[in-house]
C-alpha positions in Angstrom: 126.6 -2.3 120.1 129.0 -2.5 123.1 131.5 0.2 123.8 134.4 -2.1 123.0 132.9 -3.1 119.6 132.1 0.5 118.9 135.7 1.6 119.6 137.0 -1.2 117.5 134.8 -0.3 114.6 135.8 3.4 114.9 139.5 2.4 114.9 138.9 0.3 111.9 137.2 3.1 110.0 139.9 5.6 111.0 142.5 3.2 109.8 140.7 2.9 106.4 140.5 6.7 106.1 144.2 7.3 106.9 145.9 4.3 105.4 148.2 4.8 102.4 147.3 2.8 99.3 148.8 -0.7 99.5 149.0 -0.7 103.4 147.8 -4.0 105.0 144.7 -3.3 107.1 143.5 -5.7 109.7 140.0 -5.6 111.2 140.2 -5.2 115.0 136.8 -6.8 115.4 138.0 -9.9 113.6 137.7 -12.9 115.9 135.0 -11.4 118.1 132.4 -14.0 118.4 128.8 -13.7 119.5 130.0 -13.3 123.1 130.3 -9.6 124.1 133.9 -9.6 125.3 133.3 -6.5 127.5 130.6 -8.5 129.4 133.1 -11.2 130.4 135.1 -9.9 133.4 138.8 -10.7 133.3 138.4 -12.8 136.4 136.1 -15.2 134.5 138.6 -15.8 131.7 140.3 -19.2 131.8 143.7 -17.6 131.4 143.3 -15.3 134.3 141.9 -18.0 136.6 144.6 -20.6 135.7 147.4 -18.1 136.3 145.9 -17.0 139.6 145.3 -20.7 140.7 148.9 -21.5 139.7 150.3 -18.6 141.7 148.2 -19.2 144.7 149.0 -23.0 144.5 152.7 -22.4 144.4 152.4 -20.1 147.4 150.5 -22.7 149.4 153.1 -25.3 148.7 156.0 -23.0 149.7 154.3 -21.8 152.8 153.3 -25.4 153.8 157.0 -26.4 153.6 157.8 -23.4 155.7 155.2 -24.5 158.3 156.7 -27.9 158.5 160.1 -26.3 159.4 159.2 -23.4 161.6 155.9 -24.2 163.4 155.9 -25.3 167.0 152.4 -26.8 167.0 152.1 -30.3 165.6 148.6 -29.4 164.2 150.2 -26.5 162.3 153.0 -28.7 161.0 150.4 -31.3 159.9 148.3 -28.7 158.2 151.4 -27.5 156.3 152.1 -31.0 155.2 148.5 -31.3 154.0 148.8 -28.0 152.1 151.9 -29.3 150.3 150.2 -32.6 149.4 146.8 -31.1 148.3 148.1 -28.1 146.5 150.9 -30.1 144.7 148.1 -32.3 143.3 145.9 -29.3 142.3 149.0 -27.6 140.8 149.5 -30.6 138.6 145.9 -30.4 137.4 146.3 -26.6 136.7 149.5 -27.2 134.8 147.8 -29.9 132.7 144.8 -27.7 131.9 147.1 -24.8 131.0 149.3 -26.9 128.7 146.1 -28.2 127.0 145.0 -24.6 126.4 148.4 -23.3 125.6 148.5 -20.9 128.5 151.8 -20.0 130.1 151.8 -20.1 133.9 154.0 -18.3 136.3 157.0 -20.3 137.5 157.9 -18.1 140.5 156.0 -16.4 143.3 154.6 -13.0 142.5 155.8 -10.1 144.7 152.7 -10.3 147.0 153.2 -14.0 147.8 157.0 -13.6 148.1 156.5 -10.9 150.7 154.2 -13.1 152.7 156.7 -15.9 152.5 159.5 -13.6 153.6 157.5 -12.2 156.5 156.6 -15.7 157.7 160.2 -16.9 157.3 161.2 -14.3 159.8 159.0 -15.8 162.5 159.2 -19.1 164.4 157.4 -21.0 167.1 154.1 -19.7 168.4 154.5 -16.4 166.6 154.9 -18.3 163.3 151.9 -20.6 164.1 149.6 -17.7 164.6 150.7 -15.7 161.6 150.7 -18.8 159.3 147.2 -20.0 160.3 145.9 -16.4 160.0 147.3 -16.2 156.5 145.9 -19.6 155.6 142.4 -18.7 156.8 142.4 -15.3 155.0 144.0 -16.7 151.8 141.6 -19.6 151.6 138.6 -17.3 151.9 139.9 -15.3 148.9 140.8 -18.5 146.9 137.3 -20.0 147.6 135.7 -16.8 146.2 137.9 -17.2 143.0 137.1 -20.9 142.6 133.4 -20.3 143.3 133.3 -17.6 140.6 135.1 -19.8 138.1 132.8 -22.7 138.9 129.8 -20.5 138.1 131.0 -18.2 135.3 134.1 -19.5 133.6 133.8 -19.4 129.8 135.7 -22.7 129.6 133.9 -26.0 130.6 137.2 -27.7 131.7 138.1 -24.8 134.0 134.6 -24.7 135.3 134.7 -28.4 136.2 138.2 -28.2 137.8 137.1 -25.2 139.9 133.9 -27.0 141.0 135.7 -30.2 141.8 138.5 -28.4 143.8 136.1 -26.2 145.8 135.2 -28.8 148.4 138.9 -29.4 149.2 139.5 -25.7 149.6 136.5 -25.3 151.9 137.8 -28.2 154.0 141.2 -26.4 154.2 139.4 -23.2 155.4 137.4 -25.1 158.1 140.6 -26.8 159.3 142.6 -23.6 159.3 139.9 -21.7 161.2 139.7 -24.5 163.8 143.5 -24.7 164.3 143.8 -20.9 164.4 141.1 -20.7 167.2 142.9 -23.5 169.2 146.3 -21.8 169.2 147.5 -20.1 172.4 146.9 -16.3 172.3 145.2 -16.6 168.8 142.6 -14.1 169.8 145.0 -11.6 171.5 146.9 -11.1 168.2 143.8 -9.9 166.3 
């Protein structure tokens, strides 16, 4: 018996022992199916993945718009435009999946993404180009990990399929971001 199930059973027994006559008692193990919930990491849950994908997607769109305004390089501006287009499409798919599964998604950037946006908004020109492309390369590495994990281990077949289908697009973004970052003037000096 897993530690989680054991704790739930002990809680249930303690509730039975100390409950007053007539108290409603609920079984904390009720609803646990044959899947050991403690063996499923939170990152593999459809809810966690969809919320993360929505948050990351919103950030990509906002930062892409910022790149179109503040970048000096035409390649960086074009990349920003691609991020807006591709991540808007992915965000719509995430929203549809979440609605189907009755999962509430974030509607604003979390503090981490807001801080990145604010930091990038304070830059312009070559300085912006370098910082933005560095962020895009690093962020896409992390997002690819999340999508790879979901494609392999999600407990929901629709989420698994969405992650697997979106992965090649994200990998293309990473390749392009890395190439643009390497081509920027002084890209190596800032590292």
